[in-house]
N, C-alpha and C positions, 0 to 999 in steps of 0.2 A: 744828646740823644744817641742811642745805639741803634743804628739803622738795621743791622742784621737781626737784632733781637726783635725790633718792631715788625720786620718783615715776617720772621718766623711765627710770631704770636698773632699777627693780624691778617696775613694773606688769606687764609682759608675762610675765616668769618666774613671778611670783606668781599671776597669773590662770591660766596654763597648769598650774601645780602644783595649784591648787584644782580646776580643771576636770577634771583627771585623777582627782582624789580623788572628786569628786561626780558626774561624768558629766552635769552640767547647766550649760550655759554661763551661763544667767541667774543661777543661784545662785552660781556661781563669781565672776561679776562683782560681785554683792552682797557676797560675803565679802571679796573683794579690796578693794573700795571701803571697807567697814567697817574693814578693817585699816588702811588709809591714814588714815581719819578718826580712828581711835584714835592713830595716830602723831602727829597734830597736837598732841596734848596731852602728848607725851613730850619729854624732853630726853635724847636718846640719841646717843652718839658715832657718827659716820658709819660706822665700821667694824663696828658692831653692829646697824645698821638692818636689814639683810637678814635676819639671824637672828631678830630681834625680829618682823619682819613675818610671816615664815613660821611662827613659833611662834604668834602671835596668830591667823593664818588657820587653822592646824591646830586650835587650841582652838575657834574659831568653828564650824568644820565639825563637830567632835565634839559641841559643844553643840547644834547644829542637828539632828544625827542623833539625839541623846538626846531632844530635844523632839519630833521627828517620830515616833520610836518610841513615846514615851509617849502622844502625841496619838492615834496609830493604835490603841494598846491601849485607851485610854479610850473612843474612838469605837466600837470593836468591842464593848466591854462594854456601852456604852450602847445600841447598836442591837440587840445580842443580847437584852438584857433587855426593851427596849420592844417590839421587833418580835415576839418570841415570845409576849408576854403581851397586847399591845394591838392587834395587827393580824391579822385573820383572813384573811391572804393566803397563797398558796402561796409556797414558798421563792424561786422565780425572780422573782415579783412583788416580794417584799421586797428582793431584791438590786437589782432595777431601781430601786425607789424610793430605796433607800439610795444608789445610785450617782448618781442625779439630785440628791439632797440634798447629797451631798458635792461634786459638781461646782458646784452653785449657791453653796455656802458658799465654796469656793475662788475662784470667779469674783468674788464680792463682796469677799473679802479682797484679791484682786489689784488691785481698783480703789481701795483705800484707800492713803493715804500710808504710807510705811514705818513711821513712828512709831506710827500708829494700829494697824497690824497687830501691831507689837511689843507695844503695850499690851494689846490684846485677847488675844493668844496667851499673854503672860506671866500675865495674870489667869486664863486658862483652865488654865494649868499650876500654879496655886496660889501664885504669888508674892505676898508681902505688899506693901502699898503702899510701904513703905520700900525694899524691894528693887527694885521697879519704878522708883521715883524715882531711885535710884542708877544703875540701868541706863540710863535715858534722860536723866539729868542734869537733873532738875527738883526743886523743893521737894516733899517728901512731901505737903504739904497740897494740892498742885495735882493729884495723881494721880487723885482721885475725879472731878474736873471733866473732866480729859483723857479718862478712861475713858468717862464718860457721852457726851462728844462723839464719841469713836471708835465707841462702840456705836450711836449715832444714825446716823452716816455708814454703818456696816455695814448696819444695817437698811434704810436708804435704797437702798443698792447691791444688796441681796439681791432676787432675783426675787420679786415679790409672791405668786405662787402657792406658791412654796416656803416663804416666810416664814409664810403663813397655815397651810400644812400642818404646819410645824414647831411653830407655836404652839398647835396643837390646834384651830384654827378650821376648821370645815368647813361651807361653804355655808350 
């Protein structure tokens, strides 16, 4: 398979397809890129590359949607439980604090390298080290170290006021 030729002929249609599915050009670019990265490890006949790329991209979008839905559900549960029992604020205040926390976490995650984001999000989703190792193609024994480094970079990227608030530290 000629990777460059496949990239030249399939990048734009694949990106357009994913962008239409997700409505987010940044995510679409990431998914298309990841599809091509995965293609590098494949030995696929030229006439099957297009179908393979679109299938992988579709699966990546579906997986991302599942993870996002699960993450939202877990975050909602966590905030509902902690906000209602630990914070004596009115509902609008809780919503504002929650929104600020979520925005800060997203901003910190966005500053991380893609592999660090993937490690942290997979850990948060309950993946075992062996599963994470397989997903990012490293030895299972290195996952703990990689996670520790990713977490350190995340904490460094997180707004210090939010990090202190989330850790329960208060002035």
